[in-house]
C-alpha positions as CSV (number, residue, x, y, z in Angstrom):
1,Q,-5.4,34.9,5.3
2,L,-4.2,35.6,8.8
3,K,-6.2,32.6,10.2
4,S,-4.2,30.2,8.0
5,T,-0.9,31.6,9.2
6,N,1.0,29.2,11.4
7,V,3.4,31.0,13.6
8,F,5.4,27.8,14.4
9,D,6.2,27.2,10.7
10,D,7.5,30.8,10.5
11,A,9.4,30.7,13.7
12,F,11.0,27.3,13.3
13,N,12.3,26.5,9.8
14,I,13.5,22.9,9.7
15,S,15.3,21.8,6.5
16,S,18.0,19.3,5.4
17,K,20.7,19.8,2.8
18,G,23.1,17.0,2.1
19,H,24.3,15.3,5.3
20,F,23.1,18.0,7.6
21,G,19.7,18.9,9.1
22,S,19.2,22.5,10.1
23,I,16.8,24.6,12.2
24,N,16.5,28.3,11.4
25,G,19.7,28.1,9.3
26,F,21.8,26.5,12.1
27,K,23.4,23.2,11.1
28,L,23.3,20.3,13.5
29,G,26.2,17.9,13.4
30,R,29.8,17.6,12.4
31,L,31.6,15.7,9.7
32,P,35.4,15.2,9.3
33,A,35.4,17.0,6.0
34,Q,32.8,19.7,6.9
35,S,33.4,21.0,10.4
36,V,30.5,23.0,11.9
37,G,31.4,25.3,14.8
38,W,30.1,24.5,18.3
39,D,28.5,28.0,18.5
40,E,26.3,27.0,15.5
41,I,25.5,23.5,17.0
42,N,24.7,25.0,20.4
43,A,22.4,27.5,18.7
44,A,20.6,24.7,16.8
45,L,20.2,22.6,20.0
46,G,18.8,25.7,21.7
47,Q,16.2,26.1,18.9
48,V,15.3,22.4,19.2
49,V,14.6,22.7,22.9
50,L,12.6,25.9,22.4
51,L,10.5,24.2,19.6
52,L,9.9,21.1,21.7
53,H,8.8,23.3,24.7
54,C,6.5,25.4,22.4
55,I,4.8,22.4,20.9
56,A,4.3,20.7,24.3
57,K,2.8,24.0,25.6
58,R,0.5,24.4,22.5
59,V,-0.9,20.9,22.8
60,R,-1.1,21.2,26.6
61,Y,1.3,18.3,27.3
62,K,3.4,18.1,30.4
63,F,6.5,15.9,30.1
64,K,6.5,13.0,32.5
65,E,10.2,12.2,32.4
66,V,12.1,15.4,31.5
67,I,12.2,19.1,32.3
68,L,13.2,21.4,29.5
69,H,15.1,24.6,30.2
70,P,15.1,26.5,26.9
71,M,17.9,29.1,27.3
72,G,19.0,29.7,23.7
73,S,22.5,28.4,23.0
74,Y,22.9,27.5,26.7
75,S,19.8,25.3,27.0
76,R,19.6,22.6,29.6
77,I,17.5,19.5,30.3
78,A,16.9,17.6,33.5
79,D,15.6,14.1,34.3
80,K,12.5,14.5,36.5
81,R,14.0,11.9,38.8
82,S,16.8,14.3,39.6
83,P,15.5,17.7,38.7
84,E,18.3,19.5,40.5
85,V,20.8,18.1,37.9
86,L,20.8,20.4,34.9
87,N,22.5,18.7,32.0
88,E,24.0,21.2,29.6
89,L,22.8,20.8,26.0
90,Y,25.8,22.7,24.7
91,N,29.5,22.2,24.3
92,Y,31.8,25.0,25.3
93,N,34.9,22.9,24.3
94,S,35.9,23.2,20.7
95,N,38.4,20.3,20.8
96,E,38.0,17.5,18.3
97,F,38.9,15.3,21.3
98,F,35.4,16.0,22.8
99,L,33.6,14.2,20.0
100,R,36.1,11.4,19.7
101,Q,36.7,10.4,23.3
102,G,36.3,13.3,25.7
103,S,32.5,12.9,26.1
104,S,32.9,9.6,28.0
105,S,35.7,10.9,30.3
106,S,34.8,14.4,31.3
107,S,31.9,15.4,33.5
108,A,30.9,18.1,31.1
109,G,30.9,15.5,28.3
110,K,28.8,13.1,30.3
111,R,26.2,15.8,31.1
112,F,26.1,16.8,27.4
113,N,25.5,13.2,26.3
114,T,22.9,12.8,29.1
115,A,21.2,15.9,27.8
116,L,21.2,14.6,24.2
117,A,19.6,11.3,25.4
118,L,17.0,13.2,27.5
119,L,16.2,15.4,24.5
120,L,15.6,12.2,22.4
121,K,13.4,10.9,25.2
122,A,11.4,14.1,25.2
123,V,10.8,13.8,21.5
124,K,9.7,10.2,21.8
125,E,7.4,11.1,24.8
126,L,5.7,13.8,22.8
127,G,5.5,11.6,19.7
128,D,3.9,8.8,21.7
129,Y,1.4,11.3,23.1
130,G,0.6,12.5,19.6
131,A,0.0,9.0,18.4
132,A,-2.2,8.2,21.4
133,I,-4.6,11.0,20.7
134,D,-4.3,10.9,16.9
135,P,-4.0,7.4,15.5
136,S,-2.9,8.8,12.1
137,F,0.2,10.3,13.6
138,K,3.5,8.5,13.9
139,L,7.1,9.8,14.2
140,P,8.8,9.0,10.9
141,K,12.1,7.9,12.6
142,S,11.9,5.3,15.4
143,I,13.5,6.0,18.8
144,Q,14.8,3.3,21.1
145,G,16.7,4.5,24.2
146,D,19.5,6.8,23.0
147,K,19.2,5.7,19.4
148,I,17.1,7.0,16.5
149,E,16.9,4.7,13.5
150,G,19.7,2.7,15.1
151,K,22.1,5.7,15.2
152,S,23.3,6.9,18.6
153,I,22.5,10.5,19.6
154,Q,25.6,10.4,21.9
155,A,28.4,12.7,20.9
156,V,30.9,9.9,21.2
157,A,29.4,8.2,18.1
158,A,31.2,8.5,14.8
159,E,30.7,12.0,13.5
160,V,28.8,10.7,10.4
161,D,26.4,8.6,12.5
162,W,26.0,11.4,15.1
163,T,25.2,13.9,12.3
164,R,22.7,11.4,10.8
165,A,21.0,10.9,14.2
166,L,20.7,14.7,14.7
167,K,19.2,15.0,11.2
168,Y,16.7,12.2,12.1
169,L,15.8,14.1,15.3
170,L,15.0,17.2,13.2
171,L,12.8,15.1,10.9
172,D,10.8,13.8,13.9
173,L,10.5,17.4,15.2
174,K,9.3,18.5,11.8
175,A,6.6,15.8,11.9
176,L,5.6,16.9,15.4
177,L,5.4,20.5,14.2
178,A,3.2,19.5,11.3
179,W,1.0,17.5,13.7
180,C,0.7,20.4,16.1
181,S,-0.2,22.7,13.2
182,K,-2.9,20.3,12.0
183,E,-4.3,20.0,15.5
184,S,-4.2,23.8,16.0
185,A,-6.0,24.4,12.7
186,S,-8.7,22.0,13.6
187,G,-9.4,23.9,16.8
188,W,-7.2,21.8,19.2
189,K,-9.1,19.7,21.6
190,Q,-7.5,17.4,24.1
191,R,-9.0,14.0,23.4
């Protein structure tokens, strides 16, 4: 029975309820009528970075374009072309202004949006790797640049679209988690 236990499934519970996706009980996104606190969103993003890091490590994949820095609610991500620039994957500003306009005008907002785009790039990169070694694998939601299923991952998008993009991100992560579990159960071999 212990052999069939998957530690990733136990450590990273991804679900969706209504408009929101969540990881380990932390909601990801915001809606005008259902505000989610930034502490919760930051915690969820930290779990996302940690999960992505763990999956990559498990399948022995080294990211070509990004560097993940899993640090809980204060995780960061860097572009390999500028590894010294650590983009914060958290918001410490609780203003509504941040989502509506501030992201494009403040340096912290720009780094947050850059971090979100790099996070999406990392998911796509790992998904492409999975598809290259396992033709039966495909991410359920398509990623093009900073959009997933046509919805921007940028925090300046409409809250409903941003929340939907984050939910799609979690669906892709759930697929990567299932693929990693399948590969692990079959005695992972890099092909």
